[in-house]
N, C-alpha and C positions, 0 to 999 in steps of 0.2 A: 504494499500500500504506499502511496505517496505521503510526504509530509503535509501537503495541502489537504489530503483526505483526512489525515489524523486530526489536523487542526479544525477542519470543517465539522467533523463528527463531534468534537468536544462542544461546539456551539450548536450543532444541528438539532433542531426540534426540542430545544430546552423548554422550552415552554414551554405549546402553549405550545360523532362519528356517529324493507322494512316492510316492516310490515305496517299496515294501518296508516298509510300515508295521510288518509283523511283526518287522522287525529292530531296532525300538526296544527298548532295555532300560533298566531303572531300577537304578542302582547304589546300594547302601547305604553311603554315606560319612557325613560329618557332616550332610549334608542329602541330599534326593532329588535325583538328577541324571539328565539325559537324554543318552543317547549320541548323538553326531553321526552323521548318516546321510550317506554319500557317494552323491551322485546325479550324473547327467550335468550337470544345471544347476549344482549346487554346485561341481563341478570347474571348469567354465568360469569362474565368478566368482572362485574361488580362484586360478586361473591368471592372471587379469587383475590381481588385487590384488598378487600376488607379483611381477609384472613392474613394479610401480610402486616397489618397494623398491630403492634405490640400493646401490652397493657398500659405502657406509659405514652402511647401514641406514636412512637418511633417506628420507622420501617427499616429493616435491615435484611434484605433478601439475599440469600446465599448465592454467591457468584457475581453479584453486582459490585461494580467498582466505585460507584459514586457515593458520596457521603450520606449519612443517614438523613440529614436535613433535606438533601436533594431528593432522595427517594421518597421521603414523607410528603413533600410538596407535590411530587408527581402523583402519588397515590391519592392525595386529597383532591387534586385536579380531576382525576378520573371519577371519583365518588361524588364530586360536586356536580359533574355533568349528569350522572344518573339520578342523583337524589336518593339513592338507596344506601342502606347501612349508615344511618345518621350517627349511631353510637360510635362506630369506628372513625367516621369523619370528624366527630367532635373531639375524640381523643387526639387524632392527628393535628387538628387545629390548635389544641392546647400545646402540643409539643412545638409546633411551628411558632406559636406566640412566644415561647421562651427561647427561641433560637432565631429571631428575625434577622439580626446582623450576620449570623452565620450564613444565611441564605442570600441576603441582599448585597452585602459588602464584598467587593473584590479582594480576595486574600492572596492573590498573585499566583495561584495554583493553575489557572486556566490559560488559555491563549488570547484572551481579550486584550485590546489595546487600552482599555480603561486604566486609569492610575490605581495602583494598589491603595486600598483604603477608601476608594470612592464607591458610591452606590452604582449598581448595574441597572440600567433602565428597564431591560426586559424582565428582570427578576422582580423589580418593584411593580411593574405593570401587572405581571402575572399574579403577584400576591395581592395587589389591590382588588383585581377581579375576583380572586378566590374569596377574600374577606367579604366582598360585596355579595357574592352568591350565597354565602352561608348566613347572611343577614347581619354581619358584623359592621363595625365602624372603622373604615380605613383611616380615618383621621385620628383614631386612638385605638391602636391595636397592639396586643402583645403585653408581655410582662418583663420589664417595665414597658408602659404604653409609649408608642411612637406614632407620629403623624406620617403615615406613608404617602398621603397625597401631597403634603408639603415637601417631602423629600423628593418626590418625582418632579414636582414643578421646579424645584431648585436646580435640576439638571438641565433645564432649558437654556440653550445657547452657550453652554460653558465651553464648548469646543468649536461649534459651527452654528451659524444663524439658522434658526428654524428646526434645530435637532436637539433631542434630549440625550445628554451624555456624550460619549465618544463614539465616533463612527467606525464600528468594528467592521472590517472587510468581509467577515463571514456571517454577520447577522444584523447589520444596521437596519435593513428593512423590517425584519421581525421585531427588533428592539423598539423601533419607533411605532410600529403598529400596536404593540402591546400597551405602550404608554397612552397612546391616543384612545384606544378602546377603554382603558382603565379610567382615564379621566372622564370620558363621556358617560360611562356606566355609573360613575359617582355623582353625576350631575354638574360636572364642571366642563367648560368649553375650552379646548386647547386653542392656542393661537392659530389663525388661518394659515400662517406660514408653516406650522407643524404638519398640517393635513396636506398642504401643497407640496411639501418635501416628499411625501409618499407618492403623490401624483407624478411629480417630476422624475421619480426613479423608474417609472414604467419604461419598458424598452420600445419606444416609439420615436419617430423622427430621425433625422440625421442619416447615417448609413448603417443603422442597426441590421444585423443579419435577419433574414426572413424568418428563420426558425425561432428567433427570440421575440418577434414582434408580439406585443400584447402582454408579455410576461414581465416578471421582475426577477432580478438576480439579487443576491444578498446585499450588494452595494455597488452603485455607479459612482466612481470617483470623478473628479473634475480636473481639467487641465486648463489653466488661465480662465477660470470661472465658466468653462463650457463642459457640460457633462460628456464623459466619454461614452462611446458606444458600448452596448451590452455585448457579452460574448455569446456565441452560439451555444446552446445546450450541449454539454460534453459529458456523457455518462461514464467515460473512462477516466477523465481527469477531474471530475466533479467541479466543473466551472461553468459559467454562463447562466442564462435564465433558467429557473427551476420552478417546479410545481409548489414547493413549500413556501418560498418567499412570496409567490403569487397568491397562495391561499391566504396567508396572513394579511397581505396588502388589501385584498378584496374585502375581507371582513372588517378591517379598519375603515376603509373608504365607505362601505355600506353604513357602518355605525355612524360615521361623520356626515352622511347624506350626500357624499360626493360620488355619484354613480356613473358619471360619464365614461370613466375608464373601464368599467366592469365588462362591457360587451366585448371589448378587445381581449380582456383577460380570459373570458370564457372561450374565445376562439383559440387562444394559446393552449388552454387546458384541453380542449377537444383534440388538438393536434398531438398532445402529449399522451393522451389515453391509449393504453395498450390495445391493439386491434386484433391480435391473433394469439393463439396458444392457450394453455389451460387457465391462464389468468387474464384473459381478454376482459376488458371492462375496468380493470384496476389501473392504478397510476404509479409511474416510477418517480423518483426524485428528479432525474433529468430525462428529457425526451429521448427515447431510444434505449433507455436502461430497463432493467427488470422491475416490474411493479413490486411494491412493498406495502405492508399494512399502514405504516405511519403516513406515507404520502397519500395513500388512498383515503385515509380518514381525514386528513387535512383538506383535501380537495372536496370531500363530501361537505365539510363545514362551509367552504367557499361557495359551493353550489347552493346550499341552503340559504346562505346570506344573500345570494343573488336571485333567490326565488325559483331556483331550478330543482327538479326532482332527481335525487341520486339513486332512486329505486326503479327508474324506468324512463320512458320517453326518449329524448335525444341522447341520453347517456347509456342506453342499453347497447351492448356489443355481443353479437352472437348469443343472444338469450341471457346474458349476464349483465348485472348492474354493478356499479361501484359497491353498493351495500352487500350484495351477495358474494362478491369477491373478497371484500373485507372479512366477512364471516368465515370464509374458507381457511383463513389463517388461525382460526380459533382451535385450541386443543380440546377435543371432546372425548378423549379416552379417560375412562374413570381413573381417579387417582388424585394426588395432591396438586397436579398441574391443571386439572380440569377447569376450563373456563378462561385460562390465560391465553394470550396471543403470542405467537412466536414470530421472531424477525424472519424475513424472507431468506436470509443467508444462513439461518440456523433452524432448519425445519425440526419441529417437535421440542425445541428448547424454549421454555417460557422466557419472555422478554418483558421486563417491567416497562420500558419505554413503549414498546409496541402495544402493551395492554392498556396503559393509561390513556395514550393518545388514540388507540383504536376504539376505546369506549366512547370518545367524543363522536366518532362516526356511528358506532352501533346504537347510540341514543339519538342520532340525528340532531345534535346540538351544536349550534354555532356560537361563537363569542359575540357578546358577553352572555354567559349562561343566565337563565332566569333565576331570580332570587328564590331560594327554597323556603317553603312555609316554615313558620316558627314551630319549634317542638313544644309540646304541651309541658306546662310547668310541672316539675317533679313534686310529688306529694311530700309534704313536710315530714321529717322523722317523727315517729310516735315514741313517747316516753311512757313506759309502764309505771303507773302510780300504785304503790303497794296499798293494799286494803288497810283501812284503819284498824288499829289494834285497841280494843276496849281497855280502859284503865279501871282497875278495881280499887276502890278506896276503903273497902272493908267495913 
């Protein structure tokens, strides 16, 4: 594998997926949201994710190399989409609340260009969305309480005008998309320049290669204040316009009410969809590559945000839909792995990343997730009062 691939994979899909299509509903909150749909497939994966949450709320899946806080946020993001296993989700949120800086602050161990000790925009945005979904207060979250919204807003323009944080070459579009969606979900309006930054990153105009048109790549740098052309999708070297960056951008622009770019994005995704073979109907990371569950789930989210059906219609290929192909990566053999989703390159081996992002697609849920209903108040503890003992005075 190349160094570029290893670096990209560390940033890839950090963040951040039927039946009964008629049961989808669009709720008029601060932005358009899509209700989660509970299916047999989504319940299986929710069950597996919930089983990974320990008594203290931490997740430590055997074989995973990421830190416990990262695994815990990932699992919480899956359960937040499904709305199932609220007990496990509550425990996970408690653990996350006591490790906010472990998740949000750059400790220097990754490949990001952000300064060590600075907040990471995508992680802040992802956490704000998560807190919002569970009905918490992003302006006062954790122990000790911290204002996640203020921390996100403080990142605006610190390195480049119109951008939150530092422009990471492997994830800038994803980072900006998460912050924009998080602020909108919280009832705040990001500066127009922040939304326009996402619009401008789309691969259009100039001499962009035809195979990139309409899509987004992780970041388009500039030369003399002119945006460089995008690269053609390259599944061997993991460069160029890709389905994942495009999916996040589409969801952010839809949330911001900036829809002019979406039709071109859909054309790019159509061209990327796998047209033949046993996984026809699924989506690869880069056009021409092998389809995988993460990319397929993220594109399902983008299709939902755009008002498209990922279960049929124009997105059916040889009788298969993106949803049905996503379901094919689920482990259904009885045992401890039942319900998990495996990575395309590791058949039969449960993948935490594939499972939590796959659940976004299996629940047909786009960002920002709908706020979960409040849990009923717990009954107050009862105290047994001993019966009165008569006093004899003789």
